[in-house]
C-alpha positions as CSV (number, residue, x, y, z in Angstrom):
1,X,-38.9,32.4,79.7
2,X,-39.6,34.4,82.8
3,X,-41.5,37.7,82.7
4,X,-41.3,40.5,85.3
5,X,-44.5,41.3,87.2
6,X,-44.5,44.8,85.7
7,X,-44.2,43.5,82.1
8,X,-46.7,40.8,82.8
9,X,-49.3,43.3,84.1
10,X,-48.7,45.6,81.1
11,X,-49.2,42.7,78.8
12,X,-52.4,41.7,80.5
13,X,-53.6,45.3,80.4
14,X,-53.0,45.3,76.7
15,X,-55.2,42.3,76.3
16,X,-52.4,39.8,76.2
17,X,-54.1,37.1,78.2
18,X,-52.0,34.5,79.9
19,X,-52.7,31.1,78.5
20,X,-53.3,28.4,80.4
21,X,-55.6,28.6,78.1
22,X,-71.3,18.3,79.1
23,X,-73.2,18.4,82.2
24,X,-73.4,20.9,84.9
25,X,-70.5,20.6,87.4
26,X,-68.5,18.4,85.1
27,X,-65.8,21.0,85.8
28,X,-62.2,21.3,84.7
29,X,-59.3,20.0,86.8
30,X,-55.8,21.1,86.1
31,X,-53.3,18.9,88.0
32,X,-49.8,20.1,88.6
33,X,-47.1,17.4,89.3
34,X,-43.3,17.1,89.4
35,X,-42.5,14.6,86.7
36,X,-38.8,13.9,86.7
37,X,-37.0,17.2,86.2
38,X,-40.0,19.0,84.9
39,X,-43.3,20.4,86.3
40,X,-46.3,19.4,84.2
41,X,-49.8,20.9,84.1
42,X,-52.5,18.6,82.8
43,X,-56.0,20.0,82.3
44,X,-59.1,18.0,81.4
45,X,-62.9,18.5,81.6
46,X,-65.7,20.8,80.4
47,X,-66.6,24.4,81.0
48,X,-70.2,25.8,81.3
49,X,-70.1,29.4,80.1
50,X,-73.9,30.0,80.4
51,X,-73.6,32.3,83.4
52,X,-70.4,34.0,82.2
53,X,-69.8,36.7,79.6
54,X,-70.3,38.4,77.4
55,X,-67.1,37.0,76.0
56,X,-64.3,39.2,74.6
57,X,-61.5,38.3,72.1
58,X,-57.9,38.1,73.3
59,X,-54.7,36.2,72.9
60,X,-53.0,33.7,75.2
61,X,-49.8,31.7,75.5
62,X,-49.3,28.6,77.7
63,X,-47.9,29.6,81.1
64,X,-48.8,30.9,84.5
65,X,-48.5,33.7,87.0
66,X,-49.0,32.1,90.5
67,X,-48.9,35.4,92.4
68,X,-51.6,36.9,90.1
69,X,-53.8,33.8,90.3
70,X,-53.6,33.1,86.6
71,X,-52.6,29.9,84.7
72,X,-53.6,27.5,82.1
73,X,-52.6,24.9,79.6
74,X,-52.1,24.7,75.9
75,X,-49.6,25.7,73.1
76,X,-46.6,27.7,74.2
77,X,-47.2,30.1,71.3
78,X,-49.5,33.2,71.1
79,X,-53.0,31.9,70.3
80,X,-56.3,33.6,69.8
81,X,-58.8,32.9,72.7
82,X,-62.1,34.0,74.1
83,X,-62.3,35.3,77.7
84,X,-65.5,35.0,79.7
85,X,-65.5,37.4,82.7
86,X,-67.8,37.2,85.7
87,X,-66.1,34.6,88.0
88,X,-67.2,35.6,91.5
89,X,-65.1,33.0,93.5
90,X,-61.5,32.7,92.7
91,X,-58.1,32.2,94.5
92,X,-56.0,35.3,95.2
93,X,-52.9,33.3,94.3
94,X,-51.5,29.8,94.3
95,X,-47.9,30.8,95.1
96,X,-45.4,33.6,95.1
97,X,-44.0,33.0,91.6
98,X,-44.2,35.5,88.8
99,X,-45.1,35.2,85.2
100,X,-43.5,32.4,83.2
101,X,-44.2,30.9,79.8
102,X,-44.3,27.1,79.4
103,X,-41.4,25.4,77.7
104,X,-44.0,23.4,75.6
105,X,-47.7,22.7,75.5
106,X,-50.2,20.5,73.8
107,X,-53.9,20.3,73.2
108,X,-56.5,23.0,73.7
109,X,-55.7,26.4,75.2
110,X,-57.8,27.1,78.3
111,X,-57.6,28.2,81.9
112,X,-58.4,31.2,84.2
113,X,-57.1,34.6,85.1
114,X,-57.8,36.6,88.3
115,X,-56.7,39.7,86.4
116,X,-60.0,39.9,84.6
117,X,-61.9,37.4,86.8
118,X,-62.3,35.4,83.7
119,X,-62.3,31.9,82.2
120,X,-60.2,31.4,79.1
121,X,-61.4,29.1,76.3
122,X,-60.4,28.4,72.7
123,X,-62.0,30.6,70.0
124,X,-65.4,29.1,69.0
125,X,-65.7,27.0,72.1
126,X,-69.1,25.5,72.6
127,X,-70.2,25.4,76.3
128,X,-70.0,22.0,77.8
129,X,-67.7,20.3,75.3
130,X,-64.6,18.5,76.3
131,X,-61.2,20.2,76.7
132,X,-57.8,18.7,77.3
133,X,-54.3,20.2,77.3
134,X,-50.9,20.3,78.9
135,X,-48.2,22.8,79.8
136,X,-44.6,21.6,80.6
137,X,-42.0,23.7,82.5
138,X,-38.7,21.9,81.8
139,X,-36.0,21.8,84.5
140,X,-38.2,23.4,87.1
141,X,-39.6,22.5,90.5
142,X,-42.5,23.8,92.6
143,X,-39.9,25.8,94.5
144,X,-38.2,27.4,91.5
145,X,-41.6,28.3,90.0
146,X,-42.9,29.7,93.3
147,X,-45.9,27.3,93.5
148,X,-47.6,26.5,96.8
149,X,-49.0,23.0,97.2
150,X,-52.8,22.9,97.6
151,X,-56.1,23.0,95.9
152,X,-57.4,26.2,94.4
153,X,-60.9,26.7,92.9
154,X,-62.5,29.1,90.5
155,X,-66.3,28.9,90.9
156,X,-69.2,30.5,89.0
157,X,-72.8,30.0,87.9
158,X,-75.9,28.9,89.8
159,X,-78.0,25.8,90.0
160,X,-77.8,23.8,86.8
161,X,-75.2,26.2,85.3
162,X,-72.8,26.1,88.3
163,X,-69.3,25.1,87.4
164,X,-65.7,25.1,88.6
165,X,-62.1,25.1,87.5
166,X,-59.8,23.5,90.1
167,X,-56.0,23.7,90.2
168,X,-54.5,20.8,92.2
169,X,-50.8,21.7,92.9
170,X,-49.0,18.6,94.1
171,X,-52.0,16.8,95.4
172,X,-51.7,13.9,92.9
173,X,-48.7,11.8,92.1
174,X,-47.1,11.7,88.6
175,X,-47.4,8.6,86.6
176,X,-44.0,6.7,86.7
177,X,-41.9,7.4,83.6
178,X,-40.9,4.4,81.3
179,X,-37.4,4.3,82.9
180,X,-39.0,4.0,86.4
181,X,-41.3,1.2,85.2
182,X,-38.3,-0.6,83.8
183,X,-36.5,-0.5,87.1
184,X,-39.4,-1.7,89.2
185,X,-41.5,-3.7,86.7
186,X,-38.8,-6.0,85.2
187,X,-37.8,-7.6,88.6
188,X,-41.5,-8.0,89.5
189,X,-42.1,-9.8,86.1
190,X,-39.0,-12.0,86.6
191,X,-40.2,-12.9,90.1
192,X,-43.6,-13.9,88.8
193,X,-42.2,-16.0,86.0
194,X,-39.8,-17.8,88.4
195,X,-42.7,-18.7,90.7
196,X,-44.7,-20.1,87.8
197,X,-41.8,-22.2,86.6
198,X,-41.2,-23.6,90.2
199,X,-44.9,-24.4,90.5
200,X,-44.9,-26.3,87.2
201,X,-41.8,-28.2,88.2
202,X,-43.6,-29.6,91.2
């Protein structure tokens, strides 16, 4: 479901935060890959909220707004979250695309939004604990979503409390799907078995 920039901004102004959503510098990485006919966001890591805040309550839904520098992973339904403002270093955008809600999502809801210079985490999140989640945009490509390939970093905190949230758009390769493995894996397996049989025959 696509959302116009005007509607998206109004929603954010109303506190309708876009969902995207250890040790110091453990960081979060959200990788964005083309997987078959879908674009998949996968986020994993930890967030240090020590130098952020104070937090405010809000709601989020899995999705993104590249032109507004906001995205995240998690359920594609409206979910309560906590926003920690005070991120001094953040990308202006990671593409020209507008607001769009994910087709589906799993795991924790977390991410970042330039609109409030904030990091988004689940309600009750304890600083430094592990997070993981996904957001899938079915039947989409980087081009249709308006994504620009590259690496984009949200950075905050100092010394032991310094941390980052990195968005990698198209810098990693998707894991081959089962069908792909069947195409390439079976001939390889047959070839290995044939060689072993020939060796034993000798």
